[in-house]
ROTOR-861773 format. One line per 2 residues: number of its first residue (from 1); for each residue x, z negated, y of C-alpha. Coordinates in nm, 3 decimals, padded with zeros to 5 digits. Each point is the difference from the previous one (the first is absolute). Layout:
NUM = X,Z,Y; ...
//
This chain:
1 = 05.035,-02.554,07.872; 00.122,-00.194,-00.315
3 = -00.194,-00.185,-00.281; 00.170,-00.214,-00.218
5 = -00.106,-00.199,-00.306; -00.153,-00.364,00.048
7 = 00.214,-00.276,-00.052; -00.089,-00.364,-00.018
9 = 00.168,-00.346,00.040; 00.005,-00.094,00.976
11 = 00.852,00.019,03.045; 00.196,-00.232,00.565
13 = -00.290,-00.214,-00.046; -00.091,-00.413,-00.012
15 = -00.068,-00.056,-00.361; -00.286,-00.239,-00.091
17 = 00.107,-00.235,-00.292; -00.230,-00.196,-00.196
19 = 00.195,-00.280,-00.179; -00.121,-00.116,-00.323
21 = 00.075,-00.263,-00.257; 00.307,00.014,-00.264
23 = -00.280,-00.082,-00.269; -00.259,00.162,-00.174
25 = -00.355,-00.056,00.081; 00.099,-00.083,00.340
27 = -00.173,00.172,00.347; 00.208,00.045,00.299
29 = 00.001,-00.094,00.344; -00.320,00.138,00.137
31 = 00.063,00.228,00.301; -00.226,00.140,00.286
33 = -00.162,00.317,-00.012; -00.284,00.255,-00.019
35 = -00.083,00.134,-00.327; 00.164,-00.005,-00.358
37 = 00.198,-00.277,-00.150; 00.089,-00.324,00.186
39 = 00.212,-00.074,-00.315; 00.029,00.030,-00.361
41 = 00.008,-00.200,-00.316; 00.267,00.064,-00.287
43 = -00.056,-00.025,-00.336; 00.243,00.097,-00.258
45 = -00.182,00.200,-00.246; 00.231,00.058,-00.298
47 = 00.185,-00.248,-00.203; 00.396,-00.047,00.022
49 = 00.025,00.150,-00.322; -00.131,00.397,-00.006
51 = 00.032,00.286,-00.216; 00.317,00.166,00.017
53 = -00.169,00.323,00.086; -00.109,-00.124,00.341
55 = 00.401,-00.127,00.113; 00.038,00.322,00.201
57 = -00.345,00.054,00.126; -00.011,00.193,00.322
59 = -00.322,00.178,00.142; -00.344,-00.188,-00.008
61 = -00.363,00.076,00.017; -00.320,-00.125,-00.124
63 = -00.131,00.124,-00.333; -00.269,00.241,00.037
65 = -00.107,-00.040,-00.365; -00.101,-00.359,-00.067
67 = -00.063,-00.317,00.278; 00.293,-00.198,00.064
69 = 00.242,00.206,-00.123; 00.354,00.132,00.167
71 = 00.196,00.326,-00.061; 00.361,-00.053,00.042
73 = 00.292,00.312,-00.034; 00.353,-00.115,-00.095
75 = 00.327,00.169,00.206; 00.296,00.171,-00.135
77 = 00.085,-00.052,-00.373; -00.292,-00.076,-00.130
79 = -00.266,00.251,-00.180; -00.257,00.191,00.205
81 = -00.314,-00.254,-00.063; -00.301,-00.103,00.204
83 = -00.022,-00.363,-00.141; -00.339,-00.174,00.044
85 = -00.011,-00.372,-00.002; -00.218,-00.290,00.128
87 = 00.073,-00.149,00.333; 00.199,-00.271,-00.189
89 = 00.235,00.261,-00.128; -00.131,00.005,-00.363
91 = 00.061,00.357,-00.119; -00.309,00.208,-00.125
93 = 00.107,00.359,-00.017; 00.269,00.245,00.073
95 = -00.043,00.370,00.033; 00.263,00.259,00.003
97 = -00.078,00.225,00.301; 00.319,00.237,-00.026
99 = 00.313,00.042,-00.215; 00.272,-00.098,00.239
101 = 00.053,-00.156,00.322; 00.287,-00.062,00.220
103 = -00.115,-00.305,00.222; -00.364,-00.076,00.036
105 = -00.053,-00.251,00.285; -00.342,00.010,00.112
107 = -00.381,00.050,-00.076; -00.286,00.098,00.203
109 = -00.367,00.095,-00.053; -00.172,00.341,00.128
111 = -00.174,00.309,-00.069; 00.157,00.221,-00.233
113 = 00.100,00.343,00.094; -00.275,00.109,-00.246
115 = -00.270,-00.251,00.081; -00.053,-00.357,-00.133
117 = 00.206,-00.324,00.042; 00.368,00.016,-00.061
119 = 00.305,-00.258,-00.010; 00.275,00.137,00.178
121 = 00.362,-00.051,-00.140; 00.270,00.028,00.254
123 = 00.331,00.071,-00.159; 00.183,-00.028,00.309
125 = 00.256,-00.281,-00.072; 00.338,00.052,00.121
127 = 00.276,-00.304,-00.031; 00.274,00.228,00.003
129 = -00.060,00.265,00.239; 00.022,00.334,-00.207
131 = -00.338,00.134,-00.056; -00.109,00.304,00.155
133 = -00.382,00.064,-00.054; -00.221,-00.282,-00.119
135 = -00.349,00.003,-00.229; -00.333,-00.134,00.060
137 = -00.240,-00.001,-00.300; -00.365,-00.009,00.007
139 = -00.179,-00.148,-00.301; -00.342,-00.008,-00.064
141 = -00.086,-00.323,-00.056; -00.356,00.068,-00.168
143 = 00.228,00.208,-00.287; 00.256,-00.274,-00.108
145 = -00.222,-00.123,-00.263; -00.073,00.330,-00.150
147 = 00.150,00.196,-00.253; 00.215,00.209,00.271
149 = 00.124,-00.142,00.334; -00.085,00.257,00.317
151 = 00.333,-00.024,00.244; 00.140,00.250,00.247
153 = 00.345,-00.025,00.114; 00.139,00.105,00.396
155 = 00.339,00.002,00.129; 00.103,-00.046,00.381
157 = 00.305,-00.084,00.191; 00.097,-00.201,00.298
159 = 00.113,00.197,00.320; 00.327,00.126,-00.052
161 = 00.007,-00.087,-00.339; 00.070,-00.328,00.127
163 = 00.111,-00.227,-00.319; -00.232,-00.325,00.096
165 = -00.120,-00.245,-00.198; -00.373,-00.049,00.019
167 = -00.162,-00.277,-00.204; -00.333,-00.019,00.255
169 = -00.281,00.276,00.014; -00.372,-00.023,00.057
171 = -00.274,00.283,-00.004; -00.247,-00.022,00.307
173 = -00.257,00.277,-00.033; 00.186,00.350,-00.046
175 = 00.332,-00.164,00.101; 00.294,-00.156,-00.158
177 = 00.233,-00.259,00.180; 00.329,-00.093,-00.115
179 = 00.200,-00.276,00.135; 00.381,00.037,-00.043
181 = 00.155,-00.323,-00.135; 00.297,-00.040,00.275
183 = 00.207,-00.290,00.120; -00.048,00.019,00.372
185 = -00.377,00.196,00.019; -00.240,00.169,-00.189
187 = -00.066,00.368,00.063; -00.319,00.089,-00.092
189 = -00.098,00.384,-00.128; -00.344,00.172,-00.067
191 = -00.106,00.253,-00.259; -00.322,00.172,00.004
193 = -00.163,00.044,-00.362; -00.094,00.369,00.105
195 = 00.378,00.065,-00.163; -00.164,-00.064,-00.328
197 = -00.199,00.323,00.011; 00.275,00.174,00.164
199 = -00.078,-00.017,00.333; 00.239,-00.129,00.283
201 = 00.349,-00.106,-00.004; 00.126,-00.230,-00.298
203 = 00.238,-00.186,00.226; -00.102,-00.308,00.112
205 = 00.004,-00.069,00.358; 00.128,-00.272,00.196
207 = -00.219,-00.171,00.252; 00.084,-00.335,00.128
209 = 00.279,-00.257,-00.043; -00.104,-00.400,-00.064
211 = 00.222,-00.248,00.063; -00.053,-00.201,-00.342
213 = 00.277,00.024,-00.281; 00.038,00.067,-00.382
215 = -00.384,00.095,-00.062; -00.081,-00.007,-00.355
217 = -00.338,00.068,-00.033; -00.320,00.091,00.199
219 = -00.385,00.013,-00.042; -00.297,00.095,00.229
221 = -00.331,-00.089,00.047; -00.278,00.208,-00.130
223 = -00.114,00.112,00.346; 00.329,00.063,00.102
225 = 00.022,-00.191,00.301; 00.263,-00.261,-00.104
227 = 00.323,00.037,-00.238; 00.209,-00.305,-00.131
229 = 00.352,00.032,-00.057; 00.222,-00.240,-00.208
231 = 00.377,-00.098,-00.015; 00.180,-00.286,-00.116
233 = -00.083,-00.209,00.290; -00.351,00.050,00.023
235 = -00.303,00.230,00.070; -00.066,00.230,00.338
237 = -00.336,00.105,00.068; -00.070,00.312,00.234
239 = -00.311,00.053,00.131; -00.192,00.251,00.231
241 = -00.199,-00.314,00.162; 00.089,-00.319,00.104
243 = -00.023,-00.259,-00.244; 00.067,-00.375,-00.043
245 = 00.377,-00.097,00.111; 00.086,00.378,00.050
247 = 00.212,00.116,00.265; 00.004,00.359,00.182
249 = 00.290,00.229,-00.085; 00.117,00.243,00.253
251 = -00.082,00.311,-00.170; -00.330,00.124,-00.124
253 = 00.007,00.013,-00.385; -00.181,-00.298,-00.122
255 = 00.062,-00.172,00.339; -00.102,-00.349,-00.113
257 = 00.277,-00.210,-00.228; -00.005,-00.334,-00.172
259 = 00.286,-00.154,-00.223; -00.069,-00.239,-00.207
261 = 00.220,-00.248,-00.208; -00.072,-00.028,-00.398
263 = 00.092,-00.216,-00.266; 00.311,00.214,-00.095
265 = 00.058,00.099,-00.347; 00.323,00.135,-00.133
267 = -00.059,00.331,00.078; -00.297,00.140,00.120
269 = -00.048,00.332,-00.014; -00.390,00.100,-00.013
271 = -00.318,-00.101,00.165; -00.369,00.141,00.014
273 = -00.290,-00.128,00.197; -00.266,-00.169,-00.221
275 = -00.385,00.116,-00.021; -00.073,-00.207,00.306
277 = 00.237,00.223,00.199; 00.163,-00.303,00.179
279 = 00.146,-00.209,-00.291; 00.280,00.167,-00.199
281 = 00.226,-00.008,-00.302; 00.361,00.010,-00.018
283 = 00.240,00.009,-00.282; 00.393,-00.034,-00.046
285 = 00.268,00.100,-00.247; 00.172,-00.232,-00.192
287 = 00.324,-00.018,00.211; 00.305,00.025,-00.248
289 = 00.203,-00.338,-00.033; -00.237,-00.195,00.198
291 = -00.228,-00.249,-00.108; -00.232,00.038,00.304
293 = -00.336,00.059,-00.090; -00.157,00.379,-00.034
295 = -00.352,00.115,-00.084; -00.347,00.057,00.168
297 = -00.120,-00.232,00.287; -00.345,00.050,00.159
299 = -00.024,-00.075,00.391; -00.331,-00.087,00.066
301 = -00.164,00.029,00.353; -00.114,-00.260,00.189
303 = -00.226,00.126,00.300
//
């Protein structure tokens, strides 16, 4: 347990595609089906010029301290802050949650190891495939505005100490799911949170393999019934039950899957469901030597 001073400054299967307009503020072509979203409306939330402190934003979750806020984390080469912003990217505060990180890539929410609500920070990136153990930080959100921040660090590894680049993870109940960023597929690993209390194996277990490439972000619905993944081409929603436009996969792990094209940004890295658990926000880094738009987009679910 570490307490730090407060610092202020956020799978083969037939795939269903949803076509969307290339412009923001436009709805996609509607598709038939059951529950869920028949299309989305995409709105760019952030201005073209944003605060440089968000140029490498990677993880993303909804803020739990104030309404209509987002929490970001930046990846390698940046300081270990949780950055709180408005939905348009206006920075509200920065909170230092530890002293040193390697490559923080993802955020998720869940119960703290000691109780209460935590933001989990995943220091799991490995672009050069050299890292052995990885680190997860549990940060109790209710304490970030106090004089001390309550956080706890946990180290784990992947099978055979494999040097995987993992930029996407989500916590569902007491299980953390990791999605490897790979060029031909994406292996999925699971780690039980009981390891925080010294119970079980601190090595993540391979549970399935998905036919989606270069996954850079993940989020899950509050009920744990759906997972949304993002890569540079779009989003993929995995569901335990049939949904609008979904196809059934050959394996049983979240068997209903739907792929959706989105308005591409420079290098989309993070995604989180909105409060309605159907709409979502996604964000992009500013890509070096590129004039392509980056920032924050909201995808509004249209039933």
